[in-house]
N, C-alpha and C positions, 0 to 999 in steps of 0.2 A: 512478446516473445514469438519467435518463429517456430514453425513445425510442431505445433501442439495438435493432438488428436481432436477430432470433432467433439464438441460438447465440453471441452476443457479450455478455460480461459485463465489468464494471469493478469493481475493488477499489481503494480508497484506502489506501495504506500510510503510516501516520503514526508518528512517534517522539514519545513523551511528552517534554516539556521536562525538563531536569535537576531543576528544582524546581517540579513541577506541583502545583497545589492540588487538594484533594479536589473542590472545585466544578468545576474544569476537567475532571477525570477523569470526573465524573458527567455533564457536558454531552456529552462524547465517547461515553460509554456509552449515553446516551439517544438520541443521534443514530444510533448503530450499531444500537440496538434497532429504530429506526424504519425504517432503510433497509437494514440488514444488508449494508453494502458497505465496511466498514473492517477493516483488519488493523492493530492497534496494537502497536508495539514499545516496550518500556521503554527509558528513556535508558541509554546505555552509553558511557562515555568510553573510546575506544580510540585516538584519534589524538593529534596534537601540539597542545596547547592554544594555542600561539602561531600555528599555521598555520590550523587549522580549528575552533578553539574546543574541541578535544578530541574531536571527533566524526569517526568514520570514515564517509565518505560512502556506501560500498557496504554498510554494515551492514544498513540497512533492506531492501535488495534481497536480500541473502543470507539474512536471517532470513525474509523472505516466501517465497522459493523453497524454503528448507529445510522450512518449515511446509507448503507446498503439496504437496511430495513426500511428506512423512511422513504426512500426513493423507489422501492420495489426493484432495485437493481439485481436482486438475487432470485427473482421469479424464474422458474424453470430449472433451477439448480437444486440438486439433492444435498450437496455438501459445500461448505466453505472451509478452507484451511488457511491458517496463517503460518507462513514459513519464514525463517530467518536465513541470512546469507550462509550460515553453516549447515544448512539442510539441503540434502540432495534427494530428489524424487525421480521416479520414472513415470512420466505422465501417460505413457502407453499402457503401463500396468494398471493404472487407475481405471481404465475403461473396462477392466474385468470385474470390478467391484460391484 
């Protein structure tokens, strides 16, 4: 993400589709090489196929937080927030917290 205030970073957590093509995977890899702001989780069927297509909604969040803790990726940060596409924040206001 562009134009974030100092000390605030953004990471996009993506789950690969169940049947992702090599081309799709390469597009994601290239995008991540360029911006270095993605955490990509492999597809994992954990839920009820009739309810949520077989996906467990919190899996991406848990995988990301486990990775961040295990790799010390969160060192130096006071807070981590998980936001969805329907969430709007003002990152400049966060600097006041």
